[in-house]
C-alpha positions, 0 to 999 in steps of 0.5 A: 455463453448465450449461444451455448444455452440451447446445447445445455437444454438439448442435453437435459432433454435427452438425458436422465436428471442425473446424467443431465446434471453430470453433463452440465457440470462437465460442460460448465467446467470445460467452458469455465476452464477455457474461459479462464485460460483465455482470460489469463492469456489476455491478462498475461501480456499486461501482468508480465512476470508473475514472480520477482526475480530479485536481481541485484539492485546495484548499477549497471542494471541490464536493460536500463540505460544509465542516462535514462535512469539519471534523468529520473533524478533531474530536479530532485534533492535526494536528501529531501526524498523520504519515502513516507510509506514503507512496511516492516514485516517479519515472523519474529524469528529474530526475536523482533516480536513481529508475527503474521496470522497463522491463516497466512501459512495454512494452505487450506486458506488459499487466498491468505496463503497466496497473499503471504507468498506474494508479499514475501516474494516481493521482498525477496524472502524465499522458502529457504529463509523460512526454513532456517528461521531467517525471515526477519533478517532476509527481509531487512537485508533486501530492503537495506540493499535497495536503500543503499543503491539510492543516492546518499540522503534518501531515507525510508519511514518504516512502519510499525503496525499495532494489533487490532484491539476491541472497544473493551481494550482487549487484544484481538489476534483473530482480527490481526493480519500481522503485527510489527512492534514499535520497539522493532521499528525503532531498533531497525531505524536506529541501526541505520539512521542514514537510511531509515526513520520509524513510524509508530503504531499505537491502537488508541483503545489500549489502556496504556495508549497515551503512555505508548504514544509519549514513549513513541514521541520520546523515541523519535517516531516521525508519525503515527500509523493507523489502518482503521478497517484492519485495526477496528478504529472508528475515528469518530469515537469520542474516546480518541480525543485525548489521543488526538490532542496529544498528537496535535500538541506534538505535531506528530502526523497521523498516517491513516489508510483511506479507501478500501483495503484488501492486502491487510483485511484484519477486522474487515471494517471497510466502512472505517476507511471512509475519507470523510471520517478524517474530519474528526482528527482534523478538527482536533488540530491533527495533521493527517496524511491520507494514505494512497489518497483513498484511491481504491474502492467505494465509501459512503457519502455521509454528507448527502441527505440520503447517503449513498456509495461513491468512489472513495477518491471523490471524497478525498478530493472533496476534503482536499478542496475544503479550505479548512484543511489546507494546512493540515490534510496531506495525501501520500501517493503510494500504490497509486499506479497499481492496476486496481486504480481507475484511470481517472484517479491517475489523471486527476492526481497528475492534473491537480497541480494545486495539490502537489505541495500536499502530496507525498512520495511513498512506495508501500514497500514491499508491494512494488516488488509484487510484479503483477500489481503494476501493469505497464501496458494498462498505463500506456492504454490509459494515456499516462505512460509513454510506451517507450518507457515500458521496456526500461521500467520492466527491466528496472523493476526486476532488479530494483522495485523501489527505484522502479516505483520512483521512476514510474511516478516521475515518468507518468504524464497526463496531457503534459502534467506530471507530479511536481518536484515538491511531491518528492521533497517530503522531509520538510513535512516532518518538522523540527524532529527531522533536523 
């Protein structure tokens, strides 16, 4: 662009101010369009298809060799393979009680509108389902079909997702991107206990938070899910201590999103996703699963005399290496290989064999079905994926994004190191309640 500045200066010198302004705008628009087109062309090869074609997940899958796919399961016990990070989403059109923020359906909020469309396409929920009031059912049909194409024994922990609540205990729908009630997550799991279990989500600032927590425990919830930046939860708030004590007594793990969050902005409190804040529930004896291993974005290093911003993943690694938390702190590897993670994150997770007994497989469904989020050529360039796997992985993703997610993690390597089989033996982390 530097070489074009003299042209703009010349135009400005010979034109009237109004003409110069108009010409600048036209020139910048043309240059911007050309640059955008060039950038899109450069990225298109990495992104591959933009929309999920929603092929049938049942074998045989076109373009996927059955022997290649069978090798993905070498050394794994399907009965121990529990996907610990899977979302339920709905509009409530089935009476589920789910809802999605209105802004996600309004074209004059283009970012939010596009986010909803991408997520629904990732889950193979088309416009016809929305028009006929079938969003909830269509979402479940696709998820169930994907699950049933796995070997017998594999299961998914389906997340409820509570609303944002203010410190005064009042609901904040304006801070809530979407809501999935505990009762709905429980009912889905109870309808198919061979494939699904459920994870509760109770905002600790609710007046009846402890009552809801006890109800979730009695109802068979296997964990508690919080997304602090979206739900406006400060893990350091002393009012949370009774909640922590109850979680610890029940040995109910707390799954906490750490690092930056962009898919579910909610309250927009990115500072509350700081991994170092996990020390508070850990000090109270709570078993904590750091979602995504805090693999995205920046956070403030609160341990420094003069706090500064560092990679959130660096702070997660610090906690993992602190001896005090070795029996309590875990991380899930959902979304780990998305394009917006740094190659050093991929390489570290693969290389740190000493962490693998504390890392848990999760998919972050439906995001594996949002095809541009994982860019296979980028992983090849980073040295963590053999190019020979790109074609079968691409074909698999278009039919079975959950199997694709598992296969990609199984195939990822860095200098000979891969995620150990223990990462996929997740059922053991959920105690007697899983028996």
